[in-house]
C-alpha positions in Angstrom: -2.6 0.8 17.8 -5.5 -1.2 19.4 -5.0 -1.1 23.1 -6.8 -4.7 23.5 -4.0 -5.9 20.9 -1.2 -4.5 23.0 -2.5 -5.9 26.2 -3.1 -9.3 24.4 0.5 -9.2 23.3 2.1 -8.6 26.9 -0.1 -11.5 28.1 0.9 -13.9 25.7 4.6 -13.3 25.2 5.6 -10.8 28.2 8.0 -8.2 27.6 10.5 -9.1 24.8 12.5 -5.9 25.0 16.0 -6.6 25.8 18.8 -3.7 25.5 21.7 -6.0 26.6 20.6 -8.9 24.0 22.0 -7.0 21.1 25.3 -8.6 20.0 27.5 -5.1 19.4 30.8 -6.5 18.9 33.9 -4.2 19.0 35.0 -5.2 15.8 31.7 -4.3 14.1 31.9 -0.7 15.6 35.4 -0.1 14.7 34.7 -1.4 11.1 31.6 0.8 10.8 33.6 3.7 11.9 36.2 3.1 9.2 34.0 2.7 6.4 32.0 5.8 7.5 35.3 7.7 7.3 36.7 5.9 4.3 33.7 6.1 1.9 33.7 10.2 1.6 37.4 9.7 0.6 35.9 8.8 -2.9 34.3 12.0 -3.1 37.5 13.6 -2.7 39.0 11.4 -5.3 35.9 12.5 -7.4 37.2 16.1 -6.9 40.6 15.3 -7.9 39.3 13.9 -11.2 37.1 16.8 -12.0 39.9 19.2 -11.3 42.1 17.4 -13.7 39.3 17.5 -16.2 38.5 21.2 -15.7 42.2 22.1 -16.2 42.0 20.1 -19.5 39.1 21.7 -20.6 40.4 25.1 -20.1 43.6 24.1 -21.9 41.3 22.9 -25.0 39.2 26.2 -24.8 42.4 28.3 -25.0 43.9 26.3 -27.7 40.6 26.6 -29.9 40.7 30.5 -29.2 44.1 30.8 -30.4 43.0 29.3 -33.7 40.0 31.2 -34.2 39.8 35.0 -32.7 36.0 35.0 -33.3 35.0 31.9 -31.6 36.1 28.3 -30.5 36.3 25.7 -33.3 33.1 23.6 -32.5 34.1 20.3 -34.0 37.5 20.6 -32.2 36.1 21.3 -28.9 33.5 18.4 -29.3 36.4 16.0 -30.1 38.3 17.3 -27.2 35.2 16.6 -25.1 34.5 13.2 -26.1 38.3 12.2 -25.5 38.4 13.7 -22.2 35.0 12.4 -21.0 36.2 8.8 -22.1 39.1 9.0 -19.8 37.4 10.7 -16.9 34.3 8.5 -17.2 36.6 5.4 -16.5 38.3 7.2 -13.8 34.9 8.1 -12.3 33.5 4.6 -12.9 36.5 2.9 -11.2 36.1 5.4 -8.2 32.5 4.9 -7.6 32.6 1.1 -8.1 35.4 0.7 -5.5 33.3 2.9 -3.3 30.4 0.6 -3.3 32.5 -2.6 -3.6 34.8 -2.0 -0.6 31.8 -1.4 1.7 29.9 -4.3 0.3 32.6 -6.8 0.7 33.5 -5.5 4.2 29.9 -5.7 5.5 29.4 -9.1 3.6 32.3 -10.9 5.3 33.4 -8.8 8.5 30.5 -6.9 10.1 28.3 -9.1 12.1 25.5 -6.7 13.6 22.8 -6.0 11.0 22.3 -2.3 12.1 26.0 -1.5 11.8 25.9 -3.2 8.3 22.8 -1.4 7.1 24.0 2.0 8.0 27.3 1.4 6.4 25.7 -0.1 3.3 23.3 2.8 2.9 26.0 5.4 3.5 27.8 3.8 0.8 24.9 3.8 -1.7 24.2 7.3 -1.1 27.8 8.4 -1.7 27.9 6.4 -4.8 24.8 7.9 -6.2 26.2 11.6 -5.5 29.6 10.4 -7.1 27.8 9.6 -10.3 25.8 12.8 -10.2 28.8 14.9 -9.7 30.5 13.2 -12.7 27.5 13.5 -14.9 26.5 17.0 -14.1 30.2 18.2 -14.6 30.3 16.6 -17.7 27.5 18.3 -19.1 28.7 21.8 -17.7 32.2 21.0 -19.4 30.4 20.2 -22.6 28.5 23.6 -22.2 32.1 25.3 -21.8 33.6 23.8 -25.0 30.4 23.9 -27.1 28.5 27.3 -26.8 25.5 25.8 -28.6 25.0 23.4 -25.8 25.4 26.0 -23.0 21.9 27.3 -23.9 20.6 24.1 -22.4 22.1 24.8 -19.2 19.7 26.4 -16.5 20.4 30.2 -16.1 21.1 30.0 -12.3 23.9 27.7 -12.7 26.0 30.5 -14.0 26.0 32.2 -10.7 28.8 29.6 -10.2 29.9 28.8 -13.7 32.2 25.9 -14.5 35.0 25.4 -13.5 34.6 27.7 -10.5 32.3 25.3 -8.9 35.3 22.7 -8.8 36.0 23.6 -5.3 36.2 21.4 -1.8 33.8 23.7 -0.2 31.2 23.2 -3.0 31.7 19.2 -3.1 31.4 19.2 0.8 28.2 21.1 0.7 26.9 18.7 -1.8 28.0 15.8 0.4 25.9 16.8 3.3 23.0 18.5 1.6 19.9 16.3 1.3 19.8 15.6 -2.4 21.3 13.1 -4.7 21.4 15.5 -7.7 24.5 17.6 -7.9 24.1 21.4 -9.0 26.7 24.1 -9.0 24.2 26.3 -6.7 21.1 25.5 -4.7 18.4 27.6 -3.3 19.2 28.5 0.1 17.4 29.8 3.3 18.5 33.0 4.8 18.6 31.7 8.5 18.8 28.4 10.6 15.9 27.8 13.1 17.6 26.0 15.8 14.1 25.3 17.5 12.9 23.6 14.2 15.9 21.4 14.1 15.3 20.3 17.8 11.9 19.4 17.0 12.7 17.2 14.0 15.5 15.6 15.8 13.2 14.8 18.8 10.8 13.3 16.4 13.4 11.2 14.6 14.8 9.9 17.9 11.2 9.1 19.3 10.3 7.2 16.3 13.4 5.3 16.2 12.8 4.1 19.6 9.2 3.1 18.5 10.4 1.1 15.6 12.9 -0.8 17.8 10.1 -1.4 20.4 7.5 -2.5 17.9 9.9 -4.8 15.8 11.2 -6.7 18.8 7.6 -6.8 20.7 5.3 -7.4 17.8 7.1 -8.2 14.6 9.6 -10.9 15.9 6.7 -13.1 17.5 4.9 -13.1 14.5 7.7 -14.1 12.2 8.5 -17.0 14.8 5.1 -18.1 14.6 4.8 -18.3 11.0 7.8 -20.6 10.4 6.2 -23.9 11.0 3.0 -22.8 8.7 5.5 -22.0 5.9 7.2 -25.3 6.4 4.2 -27.4 6.2 2.7 -25.3 3.3 -0.5 -24.4 5.4 -1.6 -21.9 2.8 -4.8 -20.5 4.9 -2.6 -20.1 8.0 0.2 -18.4 5.9 -2.2 -16.0 4.5 -3.5 -15.2 8.0 0.0 -14.5 9.4 0.7 -12.5 6.2 -2.2 -10.2 7.2 -1.4 -10.1 10.8 2.4 -9.2 9.7 1.1 -6.5 7.4 -0.4 -4.5 10.2 2.8 -4.1 12.2 4.9 -4.0 9.0 2.8 -0.8 7.9 3.1 0.8 11.1 6.9 0.3 11.4 7.4 1.5 7.8 5.2 4.6 8.1 6.9 5.5 11.3 10.4 5.1 9.4 9.4 7.2 6.6 8.4 9.9 8.9 11.6 9.6 10.7 13.7 9.8 7.7 11.8 12.0 5.2 10.0 14.4 7.4 12.2 14.5 10.5 15.6 13.9 9.7 16.0 15.1 6.1 14.1 18.6 7.2 16.7 18.7 10.1 19.4 18.4 7.9 18.1 20.7 5.3 17.6 23.3 8.0 21.2 22.9 9.2 22.3 23.2 5.5 20.1 26.2 4.9 18.9 24.0 1.9 15.8 25.5 0.1 14.2 22.7 -1.6 12.3 20.7 1.1 10.1 18.7 -1.2 11.2 15.2 -0.2 7.9 13.6 -0.8 4.5 14.4 -2.1 0.9 12.8 -1.2 2.0 9.2 -2.3 -0.8 7.6 -0.2 -3.2 9.1 -2.7 -1.5 7.4 -5.6 -4.1 6.4 -8.4 -1.4 4.0 -9.7 1.7 2.2 -8.7 3.8 4.4 -10.9 2.7 7.7 -9.2 3.6 6.3 -5.9 7.3 5.6 -7.3 7.3 9.1 -8.5 6.3 10.7 -5.3 7.3 8.7 -2.2 11.1 9.2 -2.4 11.8 12.4 -4.4 15.7 12.6 -4.1 16.0 9.1 -5.5 13.3 9.8 -8.1 15.0 12.9 -9.2 18.5 11.1 -9.4 16.9 8.3 -11.6 15.0 10.7 -13.8 17.9 13.1 -14.4 20.8 10.6 -14.8 19.3 7.5 -16.0 15.9 7.8 -17.6 16.2 11.0 -19.4 19.6 10.2 -21.1 18.4 7.1 -21.9 15.3 8.4 -23.8 17.7 10.9 -25.2 19.7 8.2 -26.8 16.6 6.7 -28.5 15.4 4.2 -26.0 11.8 4.0 -25.6 10.2 5.3 -22.3 9.2 2.1 -21.2 12.5 0.4 -21.8 14.2 3.3 -20.0 11.7 2.8 -17.1 12.4 -0.8 -16.9 16.1 -0.1 -16.7 15.6 2.3 -13.8 13.8 -0.5 -11.7 16.5 -3.0 -12.7 19.1 -0.5 -11.1 16.8 0.2 -8.3 16.5 -3.6 -7.6 20.2 -4.3 -7.5 20.6 -1.2 -4.9 17.5 -2.6 -2.9 19.3 -6.1 -2.8 22.5 -4.6 -1.5 20.3 -2.7 1.2 18.7 -6.0 2.2 22.1 -7.7 2.4 23.3 -5.1 4.8 20.6 -6.1 7.3 21.7 -9.8 7.4 24.0 -11.3 9.5 27.4 -12.8 8.1 26.0 -16.4 8.2 22.7 -15.4 6.5 24.3 -14.2 3.5 24.9 -17.6 1.9 20.9 -17.3 1.3 20.6 -15.3 -1.7 16.7 -15.1 -2.5 16.8 -11.9 -4.6 13.4 -11.1 -3.0 14.1 -7.3 -3.2 15.4 -7.4 -6.8 12.3 -9.4 -7.7 10.1 -7.1 -6.2 11.2 -4.2 -7.8 11.0 -6.0 -11.3 7.4 -7.1 -10.4 6.6 -3.2 -10.0 7.1 -2.8 -13.8 4.0 -4.9 -15.0 1.9 -3.4 -12.2 2.7 0.2 -13.3 1.5 -0.7 -16.8 -1.6 -2.4 -15.3 -2.8 0.5 -13.2 -1.6 3.2 -15.6 -4.9 3.1 -17.7 -6.9 3.2 -14.3 -5.1 6.7 -13.6 -5.9 8.0 -16.9 -9.7 7.2 -16.7 -11.9 9.9 -16.5 -13.7 10.3 -13.1 -12.9 9.1 -9.6 -13.5 5.4 -10.1 -10.5 4.5 -12.0 -8.3 6.2 -9.6 -10.0 4.8 -6.6 -9.5 1.4 -7.9 -5.8 2.2 -8.8 -5.2 3.5 -5.2 -6.8 0.3 -3.6 -4.5 -2.0 -6.0 -1.5 0.1 -4.8 -2.4 -0.4 -1.0 -3.1 -4.0 -1.2 0.1 -4.8 -3.1 2.1 -2.4 -0.7 0.6 -3.8 2.5 0.2 -7.5 1.6 2.6 -8.6 -1.4 5.3 -6.1 -0.6 7.2 -5.8 2.6 5.4 -8.4 4.8 5.9 -11.3 2.1 9.5 -10.4 1.9 10.1 -10.3 5.5 8.6 -13.8 5.9 10.6 -15.3 3.0 13.9 -13.8 4.3 13.2 -14.8 7.8 12.1 -18.3 6.9 15.0 -19.0 4.7 17.4 -18.0 7.5 15.7 -20.4 9.9 15.5 -23.1 7.4 19.1 -23.0 7.3 20.3 -21.9 10.6 17.4 -21.7 13.0 14.6 -23.8 14.5 13.1 -25.1 11.3 16.7 -26.4 10.3 17.0 -28.4 13.7 13.6 -30.0 13.2 14.4 -30.9 9.5 17.8 -32.3 10.8 16.0 -34.5 13.4 13.6 -35.8 11.1 16.3 -37.1 8.5 
């Protein structure tokens, strides 16, 4: 960051860092701990459901073998599979929905501090995605058990832990902590744990977390406050100037957060779990289109959406464009839940839907930049990369931050007081 701007900030605003100013209520901490311990219980419920499903599948397979010594009756096995999956799907659906619903309502109504609310909400979303993947993958494995023709589509290395031997608490516990959202009976594993590597990654994550806190309080907060009256008066040139100013610190904070999570924290967790697949992102900064960015910046979520949402919809006859659109609709809903976890209880009467709209807007932008990615030569890809960075730095996070912050101030803060005094 430019040293002149750092000095200018301190001369203009002084030191804005205040450790004691954070309102950590005892109730928030206790509720956060309860939610952290309660949410994984839904994984245990998913295990019980799959245990019952595996028992029923083995029974159906045994009955089919008694009717035919050579091979099971494929039609009977398929019918048994459909009947079982309908019941199991409802059980998993109710369990996963309650996992997310209980946390969201608790955060919405009872947790005041935004950081505790965000951590609780993110944890619930992650566990919800893991429950869905656990249910979908075991459904496919159960189908392979009952239908030998389908078993040929299952990867060979899955058979090192064949269904239903994978339905164990230790197997599920590993998936809970593994840095992935897609369930597999087995994963590639490293042979040893490098504790020095873990220490370095945790030091990086801790240092970057402190930096994000300092940058948010010292640089982002004043810019947001200074933008309020410009937005209230619809001073478009000043709004654009503030937006460009905010884009710089917003990008710095986002990049620090990205590195802290995807490079430091996830690699540390992968090393502890001896998790072999360490590709949590690829070179998204060189994306020649908006679509490439969404496929490369967050590999765990991308793999989940492709495996459990996009591919099944296309397999059922949906067009690739319609399946992609549904992926962004679901992603927009989850982003909106994440944003609401960062707001205080009083703020949540404001429902802008900016995060959801922002995800939906990505759909036309993907189609617009796709031809540029496919153009021969470097010019099309370069133009696509420029469009991505402009939309990422200006139209994305800074604009969303301004809108949410102004909406809160307009209802509860300084803008609201001024408006009330003029009435």
